[in-house]
ZAFI-630812 format. One line per field, with one value per residue (C-alpha): residue in one letter; residue number from 1; x, y, z. Coordinates in steps of 0.05 Angstrom, whole numbers, plus 5000, padded with zeros to 4 digits. Layout:
BEGIN
volum: (A|...)
lumfi: (NUM|...)
c1: (X|...)
c2: (Y|...)
c3: (Z|...)
END
This chain:
BEGIN
volum: (M|A|Y|S|A|A|K|P|K|I|A|P|R|K|P|V|R|T|G|R|F|A|A|F|T|R|T|L|W|V|L|L|V|L|G|L|V|G|A|V|V|F|V|W|A|V|S|V|N|L|L|N|L|F|G|S|M|P|N|L|R|T|L|E|N|P|K|S|E|L|A|S|Q|V|Y|S|A|D|G|V|L|M|G|K|Y|F|R|E|N|R|T|P|V|D|Y|D|D|L|P|Q|N|L|V|D|A|L|I|A|T|E|D|V|R|F|E|N|H|S|G|I|D|L|K|G|M|A|A|I|P|Y|Y|V|A|S|G|R|I|R|R|G|S|S|T|L|T|Q|Q|L|A|K|M|L|F|R|T|R|E|D|L|N|D|G|R|L|N|E|T|P|G|I|G|M|L|I|T|K|T|K|E|W|I|L|A|V|R|L|E|R|N|Y|T|K|R|E|I|L|R|M|Y|L|N|T|A|E|Y|G|S|N|A|F|G|V|H|T|A|A|K|T|F|F|N|K|R|P|Q|D|L|K|L|E|E|S|A|L|L|V|G|L|V|N|G|P|S|W|F|N|P|V|R|N|P|E|R|S|V|K|R|R|N|W|V|L|S|Q|M|Q|K|Y|G|Y|I|T|P|P|A|Y|T|A|A|V|A|K|P|L|K|L|D|Y|K|V|E|N|Q|N|E|G|I|A|P|Y|F|R|M|E|V|S|K|M|L|R|E|W|A|K|E|T|D|H|D|L|Y|A|D|G|L|K|I|Y|T|T|I|D|S|R|M|Q|K|Y|A|E|T|A|I|A|D|H|M|K|L|Q|Q|K|W|F|D|A|H|W|K|G|Q|Q|P|W|R|D|E|N|G|K|L|I|P|N|F|L|S|T|A|I|K|R|T|E|R|Y|R|S|L|A|A|R|Y|E|G|Q|P|D|S|I|K|Y|Y|L|N|K|K|Y|K|M|K|V|F|T|W|K|G|E|K|E|V|L|M|S|P|M|D|S|L|A|Y|Y|K|R|Y|L|H|A|G|F|M|A|M|N|P|L|N|G|Q|I|K|A|W|V|G|G|T|N|Y|K|Y|F|K|Y|D|H|V|K|Q|G|K|R|Q|P|G|S|T|F|K|P|F|V|Y|V|A|A|I|D|Q|G|Y|S|P|C|Y|Q|R|P|D|V|A|T|T|F|P|A|V|A|G|R|E|A|Y|T|P|Q|N|F|E|G|K|F|S|G|R|T|F|T|L|R|Q|A|L|A|R|S|M|N|S|I|T|A|W|L|V|Q|K|L|G|P|E|T|V|V|A|Y|A|K|R|L|G|I|T|S|P|I|E|A|V|P|S|V|G|F|G|S|S|D|V|S|I|Y|E|L|S|G|A|Y|S|T|F|V|N|K|G|V|W|T|A|P|M|M|V|T|R|I|E|D|K|N|G|N|V|L|R|E|F|V|P|Q|T|K|E|A|L|S|E|E|T|A|Y|L|M|T|Y|M|M|R|G|A|V|E|E|Q|G|G|T|S|I|I|L|R|G|G|F|K|F|P|Y|Q|I|A|A|K|T|G|T|T|S|N|Y|S|D|G|W|F|M|G|M|T|P|D|L|V|C|G|M|W|V|G|G|E|D|R|S|I|H|F|R|T|G|A|Y|G|Q|G|S|R|L|A|L|P|I|Y|G|L|F|M|K|Q|V|Y|A|H|N|K|E|I|G|I|S|T|A|D|F|P|A|P|A|Q|P|L|S|V|E|I|D|C|S|R|Y|Y|G|G|Q|R|D|T|I|P|S|D|Q|K|L|N|Q|T|D|L|Q|D|L|N|D|Q|D|I)
lumfi: (1|2|3|4|5|6|7|8|9|10|11|12|13|14|15|16|17|18|19|20|21|22|23|24|25|26|27|28|29|30|31|32|33|34|35|36|37|38|39|40|41|42|43|44|45|46|47|48|49|50|51|52|53|54|55|56|57|58|59|60|61|62|63|64|65|66|67|68|69|70|71|72|73|74|75|76|77|78|79|80|81|82|83|84|85|86|87|88|89|90|91|92|93|94|95|96|97|98|99|100|101|102|103|104|105|106|107|108|109|110|111|112|113|114|115|116|117|118|119|120|121|122|123|124|125|126|127|128|129|130|131|132|133|134|135|136|137|138|139|140|141|142|143|144|145|146|147|148|149|150|151|152|153|154|155|156|157|158|159|160|161|162|163|164|165|166|167|168|169|170|171|172|173|174|175|176|177|178|179|180|181|182|183|184|185|186|187|188|189|190|191|192|193|194|195|196|197|198|199|200|201|202|203|204|205|206|207|208|209|210|211|212|213|214|215|216|217|218|219|220|221|222|223|224|225|226|227|228|229|230|231|232|233|234|235|236|237|238|239|240|241|242|243|244|245|246|247|248|249|250|251|252|253|254|255|256|257|258|259|260|261|262|263|264|265|266|267|268|269|270|271|272|273|274|275|276|277|278|279|280|281|282|283|284|285|286|287|288|289|290|291|292|293|294|295|296|297|298|299|300|301|302|303|304|305|306|307|308|309|310|311|312|313|314|315|316|317|318|319|320|321|322|323|324|325|326|327|328|329|330|331|332|333|334|335|336|337|338|339|340|341|342|343|344|345|346|347|348|349|350|351|352|353|354|355|356|357|358|359|360|361|362|363|364|365|366|367|368|369|370|371|372|373|374|375|376|377|378|379|380|381|382|383|384|385|386|387|388|389|390|391|392|393|394|395|396|397|398|399|400|401|402|403|404|405|406|407|408|409|410|411|412|413|414|415|416|417|418|419|420|421|422|423|424|425|426|427|428|429|430|431|432|433|434|435|436|437|438|439|440|441|442|443|444|445|446|447|448|449|450|451|452|453|454|455|456|457|458|459|460|461|462|463|464|465|466|467|468|469|470|471|472|473|474|475|476|477|478|479|480|481|482|483|484|485|486|487|488|489|490|491|492|493|494|495|496|497|498|499|500|501|502|503|504|505|506|507|508|509|510|511|512|513|514|515|516|517|518|519|520|521|522|523|524|525|526|527|528|529|530|531|532|533|534|535|536|537|538|539|540|541|542|543|544|545|546|547|548|549|550|551|552|553|554|555|556|557|558|559|560|561|562|563|564|565|566|567|568|569|570|571|572|573|574|575|576|577|578|579|580|581|582|583|584|585|586|587|588|589|590|591|592|593|594|595|596|597|598|599|600|601|602|603|604|605|606|607|608|609|610|611|612|613|614|615|616|617|618|619|620|621|622|623|624|625|626|627|628|629|630|631|632|633|634|635|636|637|638|639|640|641|642|643|644|645|646|647|648|649|650|651|652|653|654|655|656|657|658|659|660|661|662|663|664|665|666|667|668|669|670|671|672|673|674|675|676|677|678|679|680|681|682|683|684|685|686|687|688|689|690|691|692|693|694|695|696|697|698|699|700|701|702|703|704|705|706|707|708|709|710|711|712|713|714|715|716|717|718|719|720|721|722|723|724|725|726|727|728|729|730|731|732|733|734|735|736|737|738|739|740|741|742|743|744|745|746|747|748|749|750|751|752|753|754|755|756|757|758|759|760|761|762|763|764|765|766|767|768|769|770|771|772|773|774|775|776|777|778)
c1: (1009|1061|1134|1187|1259|1276|1240|1281|1329|1298|1247|1181|1170|1154|1081|1095|1104|1041|1044|1097|1157|1136|1132|1204|1239|1217|1245|1313|1314|1301|1366|1409|1394|1406|1463|1481|1483|1515|1580|1573|1592|1633|1668|1677|1699|1752|1788|1761|1832|1796|1758|1826|1816|1771|1803|1835|1787|1800|1854|1838|1875|1829|1768|1795|1797|1746|1748|1693|1704|1697|1692|1739|1720|1742|1735|1754|1810|1738|1720|1666|1646|1656|1652|1675|1721|1679|1669|1618|1595|1597|1607|1613|1572|1571|1530|1505|1479|1434|1359|1336|1278|1323|1360|1290|1264|1326|1326|1249|1262|1330|1340|1290|1330|1398|1412|1403|1448|1522|1517|1483|1415|1405|1321|1317|1362|1319|1258|1282|1253|1182|1189|1227|1173|1114|1140|1171|1236|1256|1256|1316|1347|1407|1417|1445|1516|1518|1490|1547|1598|1567|1575|1647|1683|1632|1697|1745|1754|1761|1685|1675|1741|1745|1744|1673|1643|1665|1626|1559|1525|1594|1614|1546|1557|1633|1615|1552|1597|1652|1602|1579|1654|1661|1594|1617|1685|1651|1606|1672|1710|1652|1599|1536|1530|1588|1558|1497|1538|1580|1518|1477|1550|1561|1495|1470|1406|1409|1415|1491|1486|1522|1515|1451|1493|1490|1420|1385|1424|1402|1327|1312|1369|1371|1431|1413|1393|1345|1301|1233|1195|1163|1235|1279|1227|1239|1306|1315|1272|1311|1366|1332|1320|1353|1331|1254|1240|1275|1220|1234|1226|1182|1142|1086|1132|1165|1109|1077|1153|1155|1093|1118|1167|1128|1081|1147|1164|1087|1084|1159|1134|1183|1120|1052|0987|0970|1041|1049|0974|0995|1063|1028|0982|1042|1049|1115|1153|1219|1270|1315|1383|1440|1513|1554|1623|1587|1568|1583|1631|1694|1687|1739|1784|1765|1784|1849|1858|1851|1914|1953|1926|1919|1997|2003|1961|2001|2059|2038|1989|1929|1865|1841|1769|1759|1801|1766|1815|1798|1833|1839|1842|1862|1802|1762|1681|1661|1712|1687|1617|1636|1683|1627|1567|1606|1621|1551|1528|1579|1580|1507|1504|1557|1520|1467|1507|1546|1482|1450|1520|1524|1452|1421|1508|1552|1607|1667|1701|1779|1821|1797|1726|1699|1658|1699|1683|1670|1678|1626|1641|1717|1704|1656|1709|1748|1680|1676|1617|1646|1703|1646|1610|1666|1696|1625|1614|1683|1680|1608|1599|1533|1518|1562|1523|1461|1472|1506|1439|1387|1350|1348|1307|1366|1378|1420|1451|1424|1437|1352|1376|1370|1321|1293|1310|1302|1368|1419|1495|1503|1457|1487|1556|1528|1485|1546|1592|1568|1576|1630|1675|1711|1760|1782|1830|1849|1903|1946|2024|2043|2041|2020|1949|1886|1826|1769|1780|1721|1751|1682|1613|1582|1612|1562|1563|1633|1687|1748|1783|1807|1848|1900|1882|1868|1925|1913|1948|1954|1955|1980|1981|2058|2068|2098|2153|2176|2171|2204|2257|2266|2251|2322|2358|2360|2302|2260|2176|2188|2230|2196|2191|2150|2090|2117|2133|2178|2206|2236|2283|2267|2305|2312|2251|2204|2186|2197|2142|2110|2068|2010|1979|1912|1883|1917|1960|2011|2009|2079|2064|2115|2096|2128|2135|2084|2037|2056|2037|1978|1952|1973|2012|2047|2093|2132|2130|2155|2217|2236|2235|2274|2324|2321|2324|2264|2311|2311|2227|2232|2281|2243|2169|2212|2238|2172|2150|2119|2125|2101|2149|2155|2182|2233|2201|2191|2113|2133|2119|2056|2032|2044|2059|2004|2009|1943|1919|1946|2020|2006|1964|2028|2078|2037|2047|2121|2108|2067|2109|2171|2193|2190|2158|2101|2084|1998|1981|1920|1913|1947|1946|1917|1889|1873|1794|1816|1840|1918|1956|1990|2021|2030|2048|2086|2094|2148|2182|2244|2266|2259|2270|2302|2246|2259|2242|2181|2156|2167|2130|2070|2074|2071|2016|1978|1979|1920|1876|1914|1938|1890|1874|1893|1849|1827|1806|1736|1763|1766|1715|1656|1669|1678|1750|1781|1835|1907|1895|1955|1917|1920|1894|1893|1877|1887|1880|1813|1788|1795|1822|1802|1845|1845|1902|1883|1928|1919|1965|1944|1908|1928|1864|1875|1816|1807|1739|1738|1705|1724|1764|1793|1755|1696|1696|1666|1678|1694|1733|1668|1649|1718|1776|1805|1776|1704|1701|1738|1753|1674|1691|1725|1694|1636|1686|1722|1653|1634|1703|1705|1631|1655|1720|1710|1694|1747|1800|1827|1876|1842|1912|1958|2024|2068|2142|2206|2248|2302|2285|2284|2344|2297|2246|2184|2161|2164|2150|2225|2252|2263|2196|2175|2208|2271|2293|2352|2376|2409|2476|2441|2383|2434|2440|2429|2434|2413|2471|2442|2491|2464|2391|2373|2388|2342|2268|2219)
c2: (4225|4204|4207|4156|4168|4129|4178|4184|4246|4256|4229|4209|4130|4093|4051|3979|3929|3868|3806|3747|3792|3839|3767|3750|3811|3815|3747|3771|3824|3780|3736|3798|3820|3741|3738|3818|3797|3729|3768|3807|3754|3720|3775|3797|3721|3724|3790|3859|3865|3828|3888|3920|3885|3943|4003|4013|4025|4097|4082|4094|4169|4193|4162|4201|4261|4256|4319|4352|4416|4477|4550|4587|4661|4719|4769|4857|4886|4901|4827|4825|4772|4803|4740|4673|4624|4567|4514|4479|4536|4501|4531|4482|4494|4462|4407|4459|4509|4452|4455|4393|4400|4392|4330|4306|4317|4285|4221|4202|4213|4181|4134|4119|4072|4112|4113|4035|4008|4017|4034|3979|3970|3894|3898|3944|3888|3843|3879|3892|3818|3831|3902|3884|3822|3872|3910|3973|3959|4031|4025|4049|4002|4057|4089|4155|4128|4097|4155|4199|4144|4158|4239|4227|4190|4206|4238|4183|4125|4085|4066|4054|4041|4045|3971|3963|3989|3930|3880|3917|3857|3852|3921|3945|3891|3915|3980|3967|3926|3979|4027|3983|3972|4051|4057|4025|4039|4110|4084|4064|4133|4184|4201|4199|4264|4279|4239|4274|4342|4311|4292|4361|4405|4347|4350|4383|4423|4449|4525|4520|4499|4463|4440|4463|4535|4561|4529|4558|4625|4613|4591|4632|4676|4652|4615|4536|4555|4602|4550|4546|4473|4474|4496|4449|4406|4429|4426|4353|4346|4375|4326|4264|4310|4382|4389|4359|4393|4454|4503|4558|4511|4472|4502|4450|4389|4421|4432|4362|4335|4379|4359|4280|4296|4334|4260|4222|4268|4258|4181|4165|4222|4270|4330|4318|4314|4387|4411|4376|4404|4476|4464|4434|4494|4547|4571|4567|4631|4648|4692|4661|4689|4654|4661|4682|4722|4779|4809|4821|4876|4892|4848|4876|4875|4801|4782|4822|4787|4719|4724|4722|4672|4624|4632|4620|4559|4533|4542|4515|4457|4482|4493|4563|4541|4474|4487|4519|4579|4638|4695|4767|4826|4903|4923|4971|4950|5019|5057|5009|5021|5106|5096|5041|5097|5150|5118|5113|5164|5212|5170|5166|5238|5245|5191|5238|5299|5252|5232|5307|5319|5272|5272|5246|5233|5178|5199|5157|5214|5222|5282|5334|5309|5276|5204|5149|5105|5037|5040|4990|4942|4956|4940|4889|4834|4843|4807|4734|4734|4752|4703|4647|4659|4671|4603|4565|4604|4612|4637|4660|4735|4728|4688|4734|4787|4758|4739|4795|4841|4791|4814|4783|4784|4811|4850|4905|4952|5022|5064|5055|4979|4922|4933|4871|4901|4871|4883|4859|4845|4906|4945|4926|4942|5012|5009|5004|5043|5105|5093|5125|5079|5096|5062|5087|5067|5086|5057|5079|5103|5081|5014|4999|4970|4982|5010|5014|4986|5002|4977|4999|5017|4943|4882|4846|4878|4901|4859|4905|4930|5000|5006|4949|4915|4982|5037|5109|5175|5200|5272|5317|5276|5258|5328|5311|5266|5319|5366|5311|5316|5386|5394|5338|5375|5444|5461|5509|5506|5590|5588|5630|5624|5662|5635|5634|5587|5526|5499|5431|5432|5392|5316|5272|5233|5290|5356|5412|5415|5474|5452|5493|5512|5494|5559|5556|5623|5637|5705|5720|5729|5700|5638|5601|5527|5516|5556|5524|5465|5478|5513|5449|5500|5462|5518|5514|5439|5441|5492|5432|5371|5416|5429|5362|5315|5269|5218|5239|5249|5173|5154|5185|5160|5088|5111|5113|5050|5058|4996|5012|5028|5106|5134|5189|5237|5315|5297|5247|5306|5309|5234|5218|5142|5093|5076|5046|5078|5027|5049|5122|5104|5071|5125|5185|5139|5157|5229|5226|5164|5204|5185|5117|5080|5025|4969|4968|4911|4873|4809|4809|4737|4666|4609|4546|4515|4505|4569|4554|4614|4591|4659|4729|4786|4840|4904|4917|4977|5017|5080|5125|5209|5235|5252|5327|5325|5277|5335|5397|5351|5341|5423|5431|5393|5427|5486|5452|5467|5528|5575|5617|5588|5519|5463|5430|5486|5469|5414|5473|5519|5479|5411|5464|5407|5446|5393|5397|5358|5344|5340|5336|5333|5303|5312|5287|5301|5325|5298|5232|5217|5250|5237|5254|5244|5254|5260|5257|5243|5169|5166|5163|5168|5158|5149|5158|5173|5154|5119|5047|5074|5142|5167|5166|5230|5305|5354|5414|5425|5449|5367|5327|5363|5328|5371|5356|5287|5258|5302|5302|5225|5246|5293|5257|5190|5242|5270|5206|5190|5250|5244|5167|5193|5163|5099|5084|5120|5161|5228|5292|5316|5367|5329|5320|5359|5325|5308|5364|5426|5447|5461|5506|5569|5552|5618|5656|5715|5720|5716|5778|5796|5743|5748|5715|5693|5633|5575|5610|5576|5548|5511|5464|5421|5340|5340|5267|5236|5216|5175|5101|5132|5095|5037|5045|5002|4979)
c3: (8473|8516|8501|8532|8558|8492|8447|8384|8383|8303|8275|8314|8333|8283|8276|8304|8240|8236|8207|8201|8182|8243|8282|8257|8265|8340|8340|8323|8362|8429|8401|8390|8465|8496|8458|8477|8552|8537|8503|8570|8612|8569|8556|8630|8643|8593|8598|8590|8547|8491|8473|8452|8394|8368|8406|8466|8528|8566|8620|8692|8680|8625|8679|8734|8687|8636|8584|8562|8525|8570|8539|8558|8594|8588|8654|8654|8709|8753|8742|8693|8646|8588|8533|8519|8464|8447|8400|8452|8495|8568|8620|8684|8756|8824|8845|8900|8843|8816|8837|8870|8815|8767|8790|8808|8739|8705|8757|8741|8661|8652|8701|8774|8797|8786|8872|8867|8810|8807|8730|8695|8714|8707|8722|8659|8623|8638|8618|8548|8512|8536|8505|8442|8437|8447|8393|8428|8400|8416|8491|8513|8584|8584|8655|8671|8680|8612|8576|8610|8584|8523|8524|8549|8503|8441|8406|8425|8387|8457|8441|8369|8328|8255|8249|8278|8215|8183|8229|8249|8288|8326|8334|8364|8410|8432|8433|8485|8519|8532|8552|8605|8629|8630|8676|8728|8726|8736|8793|8821|8811|8824|8879|8844|8860|8819|8758|8760|8761|8698|8667|8666|8655|8596|8564|8493|8499|8432|8407|8407|8493|8523|8599|8643|8659|8582|8574|8627|8607|8538|8544|8599|8619|8692|8730|8746|8809|8795|8748|8766|8758|8697|8666|8697|8669|8592|8596|8627|8568|8512|8530|8490|8424|8423|8358|8360|8419|8413|8442|8396|8338|8355|8421|8422|8415|8478|8520|8516|8523|8588|8610|8600|8647|8689|8695|8709|8761|8788|8774|8821|8871|8863|8853|8887|8840|8847|8835|8770|8751|8772|8727|8664|8671|8654|8590|8549|8578|8540|8542|8497|8468|8432|8463|8404|8397|8356|8430|8494|8518|8480|8424|8373|8431|8448|8375|8373|8442|8417|8356|8422|8458|8403|8393|8470|8464|8412|8446|8516|8494|8510|8474|8480|8453|8492|8561|8602|8619|8654|8622|8662|8617|8631|8597|8649|8639|8655|8611|8560|8569|8558|8497|8462|8484|8456|8394|8388|8408|8359|8297|8297|8295|8241|8203|8193|8173|8118|8097|8085|8056|7995|7994|7913|7901|7907|7960|7926|7900|7866|7892|7845|7867|7814|7810|7813|7752|7764|7843|7853|7804|7827|7900|7898|7865|7935|7968|7989|7954|7874|7893|7903|7845|7796|7817|7813|7745|7717|7642|7651|7680|7655|7713|7762|7740|7749|7817|7841|7820|7845|7897|7972|8037|8075|8148|8143|8198|8214|8264|8294|8297|8244|8191|8139|8069|7998|7967|7917|7934|7887|7934|8004|7982|7958|8026|8068|8033|8051|8126|8165|8208|8278|8334|8401|8443|8524|8558|8620|8606|8671|8663|8594|8608|8553|8585|8533|8456|8406|8345|8302|8309|8305|8312|8283|8210|8217|8237|8210|8277|8265|8323|8307|8244|8210|8190|8162|8147|8218|8191|8246|8293|8277|8285|8361|8331|8289|8351|8408|8355|8355|8434|8445|8394|8445|8414|8465|8470|8467|8403|8340|8278|8224|8193|8125|8072|8068|8002|8005|7925|7875|7866|7824|7823|7868|7844|7897|7948|7990|8051|8046|8124|8134|8119|8049|8065|8106|8162|8162|8238|8291|8327|8389|8373|8431|8390|8323|8353|8387|8323|8286|8238|8175|8159|8220|8219|8146|8178|8232|8189|8140|8188|8227|8168|8150|8170|8239|8241|8227|8275|8334|8313|8311|8379|8408|8389|8316|8270|8208|8152|8146|8088|8107|8060|8072|8076|8134|8190|8158|8171|8098|8122|8152|8228|8273|8336|8375|8351|8359|8429|8454|8427|8461|8529|8524|8532|8592|8618|8642|8577|8584|8524|8551|8502|8501|8545|8536|8589|8659|8674|8653|8691|8682|8695|8770|8777|8781|8738|8676|8655|8688|8636|8659|8621|8565|8569|8543|8562|8491|8521|8574|8632|8606|8538|8557|8602|8552|8496|8548|8557|8489|8469|8522|8483|8439|8505|8540|8477|8435|8369|8395|8356|8423|8457|8452|8507|8550|8523|8506|8548|8609|8628|8685|8692|8650|8576|8526|8451|8386|8325|8251|8185|8122|8050|8026|8099|8091|8163|8224|8285|8350|8418|8483|8541|8618|8670|8673|8603|8536|8485|8400|8353|8291|8248|8163|8112|8097|8032|8033|7969|8014|8060|8072|8031|8078|8141|8165|8181|8164|8203|8263|8321|8287|8267|8319|8384|8413|8419|8472|8504|8507|8540|8591|8611|8632|8671|8701|8721|8761|8773|8850|8823|8771|8796|8739|8767|8762|8781|8735|8703|8741|8730|8734|8800|8777|8760|8683|8638|8592|8609|8587|8612|8546|8571|8606|8533|8511|8527|8496|8426|8410|8344|8357|8412|8472|8487|8555|8520|8479|8534|8531|8457|8435|8403|8339|8302|8330|8321|8257|8279|8336|8339|8391)
END
């Protein structure tokens, strides 16, 4: 079967009708075509402006800068394409990057006289009456330039004003005439090469591929310049009917169309008969993958960046999804890969343990460990599916229940890959509620640049971002805000306190409160503040909160960049108020950056499609602590890795990291949240692991504490970072000491043989004036 260039896009060609009615129809078509040609002459003779009665024509500036939607591209700091933002996935290519066989296939198929006309093929038009009279009324004569005009202005009202719908005969005549005029104007403004380039960059190829660059990648996973002859022929064949000739859904039809394109190339001398014979004998071989925004590097990060970019685009009159912007981010693609791999490796194991831990039981439990009644029936009401069914079957609970329990074939996420199962929506909800989730962020504390961002375990199935969007109780990772307030008040890392109970007396509306240690008992032994923080002892933290006051702790948290609401209650030092990984990472960076808080930074610059810089971003900073206080806090948190009994000692023992690392673990009630914060001289990392609901968690500290649930992610990540340190350039040096000598002694052995019960007067230097501290925020 032969396919013509005018093949209909959706339906196959209808058989030619015979008889008197068919003859009458052909006569009408002949008259219509002749009238159309006459109308063109008339319009040209009178004035092109007459067409403005049915909508304006594109002006010269529009013709010189015809706009087609271009995908905006997102790049990592090391120059790797991370992904795109688009409505139409289109990336332009230069003419020099187009293979000659692609250009030849297009001309041979769509406009063999392309090089010899000026936009309108008069010879082709003259043949229309003959083809119409012979019943071939669907044969087209549009040139490549006319087709390009239609593509470029198809979304404009210039070619088809709404009033034309009321007069279809005149409407077609006016629209066609405008198309001819635009084709001539395009030929005057552009070279033949530019028209070909614009055509191939503008055309739709199906499968959400716009432009030949995306088409080549979608169907063959190649660059355009690497296309083989038969591959170029297939793509050219798609232009005339992207759905009809789709090689995935209609492979036989697509191959026939490809072979017809090849026959046209042979017919007009673009390829030799042997080349034609060899090409048509090739089987259809695809490497098919449709680009979507679920994939690519750092999808959770790109989702968050898009929020900021949409605001910027709105303010500056840009279109993020159509302007072909180039967005350069702070992400390091290598570190991002290490982070994603660390999350996947660790969470795969944690999920295996979690499933074994709750085997044969449901994990959603209350604070007393009892199964929560109606957990799933309550949770399903928060889903989009339930809301849709409730709107559709309002007042019909049995119908809603029926569809929620009806089983369907669906693909579900597993750590071994996608799996097709038969599940009802209720089954699916129960299945996914059992999964543990994680979030991870790494940033450079010196300039705020975010180097890695993993918002969850799988973006396709779990869109919720646990880095910035998600907020949970931080547990003991909030304790450094207590200790930094104490250091600023004059307490030394060597100050000692006994491990005994501290009780907050009852006040109106609140019972007396005595925080317990993780072990559930008090030893009575004396510990320095550094040792207490290293062991994450609640007893000494509670004493400091009582001495300083909860309001002071809140003030310091705000001062260091925590923007979430923090309640000034006795439990504030144990992380009773929800915060995000994003906030904590920024706050901890202040300790490493000599007391200067730096806002986490995602984008460095934005360029337009031509490479002109539209916006450059600089770090947002604010001095929050003295350099000495910041250094002392870094020294204090190094204790978690260096002190006996430190909660992060595994980094030195198990992972065998020989470098200085400051760290803090965090665990919340019932092991609902596991946290870890790790710091080196130029990298701060924050991570969280837990269930989607706080009621879903491990039952014991052996599995559920932060040092087991979250810390290993850091170890796996930093193992790769240190292994590739030469190419990434992360520091392995010690934390730099302040330029000025410390006003406090941090060698505790020099204080009374290591024993000290009060703050010496010489340690009460540089005390912070807290008078206005509560009003300060970042």
